C-alpha positions as CSV (number, residue, x, y, z in Angstrom):
1,X,17.9,-7.2,-10.5
2,X,17.0,-6.4,-7.0
3,X,13.2,-4.3,-6.6
4,X,13.8,-1.0,-6.2
5,X,11.3,0.5,-3.7
6,X,9.7,4.4,-4.4
7,X,8.2,6.2,-1.5
8,X,4.8,8.0,-2.2
9,X,6.5,11.1,-3.1
10,X,8.8,9.5,-6.1
11,X,5.9,8.0,-7.4
12,X,3.9,10.6,-7.8
13,X,6.6,12.7,-9.0
14,X,7.5,10.1,-11.4
15,X,4.1,9.7,-12.8
16,X,4.0,13.3,-12.7
17,X,7.2,13.2,-15.4
18,X,5.2,10.1,-17.5
19,X,2.1,12.6,-18.1
20,X,4.3,15.5,-19.2
21,X,6.1,13.1,-21.4
22,X,2.5,11.5,-23.0
23,X,1.4,15.3,-23.4
24,X,4.0,15.9,-26.2
25,X,3.0,12.6,-27.7
26,X,4.9,9.8,-26.6
27,X,3.2,6.6,-26.2
28,X,2.5,5.6,-22.7
29,X,4.8,2.5,-22.7
30,X,7.3,4.8,-24.2
31,X,7.2,7.5,-21.0
32,X,7.3,4.6,-18.8
33,X,10.8,3.5,-20.0
34,X,11.8,7.1,-19.8
35,X,10.8,7.4,-16.0
36,X,12.5,4.0,-15.3
37,X,9.3,1.4,-14.9
38,X,7.5,-0.6,-16.8
39,X,4.2,-0.1,-18.0
40,X,2.1,-2.1,-16.1
41,X,3.9,-0.3,-13.2
42,X,2.7,2.7,-14.7
43,X,-0.6,1.5,-14.8
44,X,-0.7,0.6,-11.2
45,X,0.8,3.3,-9.7
46,X,-2.1,5.6,-11.5
47,X,-4.5,3.5,-10.1
48,X,-3.6,3.8,-6.4
49,X,-2.2,7.4,-6.8
50,X,-3.4,8.8,-10.1
51,X,-4.3,12.7,-9.3
52,X,-3.1,12.6,-5.5
53,X,-1.1,15.4,-4.1
54,X,2.1,14.0,-2.2
55,X,0.6,15.5,1.7
56,X,-2.2,13.2,0.4
57,X,0.1,10.3,-0.4
58,X,1.8,10.7,2.9
59,X,-1.7,11.1,4.6
60,X,-2.7,7.6,3.0
61,X,-0.1,5.9,3.9
62,X,0.0,6.9,7.5
63,X,-3.2,5.4,7.8
64,X,-2.6,2.4,6.0
65,X,0.1,1.6,9.0
66,X,-2.2,2.5,11.4
67,X,-5.4,0.3,10.3
68,X,-2.4,-2.3,10.0
69,X,-1.4,-1.7,13.5
70,X,-4.9,-1.6,15.0
71,X,-6.0,-5.1,13.1
72,X,-3.3,-6.5,14.5
73,X,-4.4,-5.4,17.6
74,X,-7.8,-6.9,17.2
75,X,-6.4,-10.0,16.1
76,X,-4.8,-10.6,19.4
77,X,-7.3,-9.8,22.3
78,X,-9.7,-12.2,19.7
79,X,-6.4,-14.9,20.8
80,X,-6.5,-13.6,24.1
81,X,-10.6,-14.9,24.0
82,X,-10.5,-17.9,22.2
83,X,-7.9,-18.9,24.6
84,X,-9.5,-17.6,27.9
85,X,-12.6,-19.3,26.3
86,X,-11.0,-22.8,25.9
87,X,-9.0,-22.2,29.4
88,X,-13.0,-22.2,30.7
89,X,-14.3,-25.1,28.8
90,X,-11.2,-27.0,29.7
91,X,-12.0,-26.0,33.6
92,X,-15.7,-26.4,33.2
93,X,-15.0,-30.4,32.5
94,X,-12.8,-30.5,35.3
95,X,-15.0,-30.1,37.6
C-alpha cells in the first residue's frame, strides 16, 4: 500500500475531526482509525500542527520551502568559494 500525502490544510481538518471524536469519549487510537490514520501519525501531526490555523500552516510550509531554497544557495556559494580557494592554492604552488 502506497503512502498517502496530505496537505497541511487536510491534516488540520483531520486533527479537528479527531479532537471531536476524542471529546465525545472515544480513545485516541479509535479516533485516529476513524479518520484513516495510525495513532502514531496522529501524535506526529498533533506535535507539528496542533493548535494551528490553516493560514498559519500554509505560511509555515512557505517558510520551510524558502529556508530550503536559501540553504541550497548558501551551499552552492560555499562550494564556489572552496573551488576558488583550491584554484588559488594550486596556482600559487605552480609559480
